[in-house]
C-alpha positions in Angstrom: -0.5 66.0 9.7 1.7 68.3 11.7 1.6 68.1 15.5 0.3 71.0 17.5 3.1 73.3 18.9 3.5 73.8 22.6 2.0 77.2 23.6 3.9 78.6 26.5 2.1 79.8 29.5 4.6 81.1 32.0 4.7 81.9 35.7 7.2 83.3 38.1 7.7 82.4 41.8 9.8 84.1 44.5 11.8 82.1 47.0 12.3 84.9 49.5 14.9 83.8 52.0 16.1 85.0 55.4 18.9 82.8 56.6 17.4 79.3 56.8 13.8 80.6 56.5 11.5 81.1 53.5 8.5 83.4 53.3 5.4 81.6 52.2 1.8 82.7 51.5 -1.3 80.6 51.8 -3.6 80.8 48.8 -7.2 81.8 49.5 -10.3 82.3 47.4 -8.4 81.9 44.1 -10.0 78.7 42.8 -6.7 77.0 42.4 -4.7 75.3 45.2 -6.5 77.3 47.9 -5.4 76.4 51.5 -1.8 75.6 50.3 1.4 77.4 51.1 3.8 78.5 48.4 5.8 81.3 47.0 4.5 84.6 46.0 4.3 84.9 42.2 2.0 84.7 39.3 1.7 84.9 35.5 3.9 86.8 33.2 1.9 89.5 31.3 2.2 90.2 27.6 5.2 92.3 26.7 6.8 91.6 30.2 10.1 89.9 30.9 10.1 87.2 33.6 12.3 89.5 35.7 9.8 92.4 35.4 7.0 89.9 36.3 8.7 88.8 39.5 9.4 92.4 40.6 5.8 93.3 39.9 4.3 90.2 41.6 6.5 90.7 44.7 5.2 94.3 45.0 1.6 93.4 44.3 1.5 90.4 46.7 4.0 91.2 49.4 4.4 94.9 49.2 8.2 94.7 48.8 10.5 96.2 46.3 13.1 93.9 44.6 16.2 95.0 42.8 17.0 93.0 39.6 20.6 92.8 40.6 19.7 90.8 43.7 17.5 88.2 41.8 18.8 84.8 40.7 16.9 82.3 38.7 17.5 79.1 40.7 15.1 76.7 38.9 13.0 76.3 35.8 10.2 73.8 35.7 8.1 72.6 32.8 4.8 71.6 34.4 1.6 69.9 33.4 -1.2 70.2 35.9 -3.7 67.5 36.7 -6.2 69.4 34.6 -3.8 69.2 31.6 -2.6 72.8 31.6 1.0 73.1 30.4 3.4 75.9 31.6 6.9 76.9 32.3 7.8 78.3 35.7 10.8 80.4 36.7 11.8 80.3 40.3 13.8 83.3 41.5 15.6 83.5 44.8 16.7 86.6 46.7 17.8 87.5 50.2 17.6 91.2 49.7 14.6 93.5 49.3 13.1 96.7 50.5 10.1 96.8 52.8 8.5 94.3 55.1 6.8 91.3 53.4 3.1 91.1 54.3 -0.2 90.1 52.9 -0.8 92.8 50.2 -3.7 91.0 48.5 -6.0 89.7 51.3 -8.6 88.6 48.8 -6.1 86.0 47.4 -4.1 85.1 50.5 -5.2 84.5 54.1 -1.8 83.8 55.8 1.9 84.8 55.2 4.8 83.9 57.4 8.4 82.8 57.7 9.0 79.1 57.8 12.2 77.2 58.5 13.2 75.3 55.4 13.6 72.2 57.5 10.2 72.6 59.1 7.7 73.5 56.4 4.0 73.1 56.7 2.4 69.9 55.4 0.1 71.8 53.2 2.5 73.2 50.6 1.8 73.5 46.9 3.1 70.4 45.0 5.2 72.6 42.6 6.9 74.3 45.5 7.7 71.0 47.2 9.0 69.6 43.9 11.3 72.6 43.3 12.7 72.4 46.8 13.6 68.7 46.2 15.2 69.7 42.8 17.2 72.5 44.5 18.5 70.1 47.2 19.7 67.8 44.3 21.3 70.8 42.7 19.0 70.5 39.6 18.4 73.7 37.6 15.7 72.3 35.4 12.9 69.7 35.9 9.7 68.4 34.5 6.6 67.8 36.6 3.3 66.1 35.8 4.3 64.3 32.6 
């Protein structure tokens, strides 16, 4: 009997940096990780590249415009959630954008602000915390939840 193939669910996340600060949003009313801070981002739609997805998500969630030339993939994570959902996440970083980042989807986010990378809130999403640790160890790829 052949084993079942991994079906890829993918997501993108934006590490928006300003010097030693990162812009985080607090999830609200989404049904998943509400009350936790993390990067703006979301799922990759059908017929959409991961770069197109992060540009779209940044505009939808933060009201900012990203230029693909200023985006860098800094980490990829294969994640399995506590509920058993498996996915691949692409974390992009940029220090350049157009507009002022703000809450553009108040029905999904109830706070957004700049945090010093050395003084993050205690209530961060586990995947975000995991990726920061990996970045500090100069790891480009990791697995989480296996």
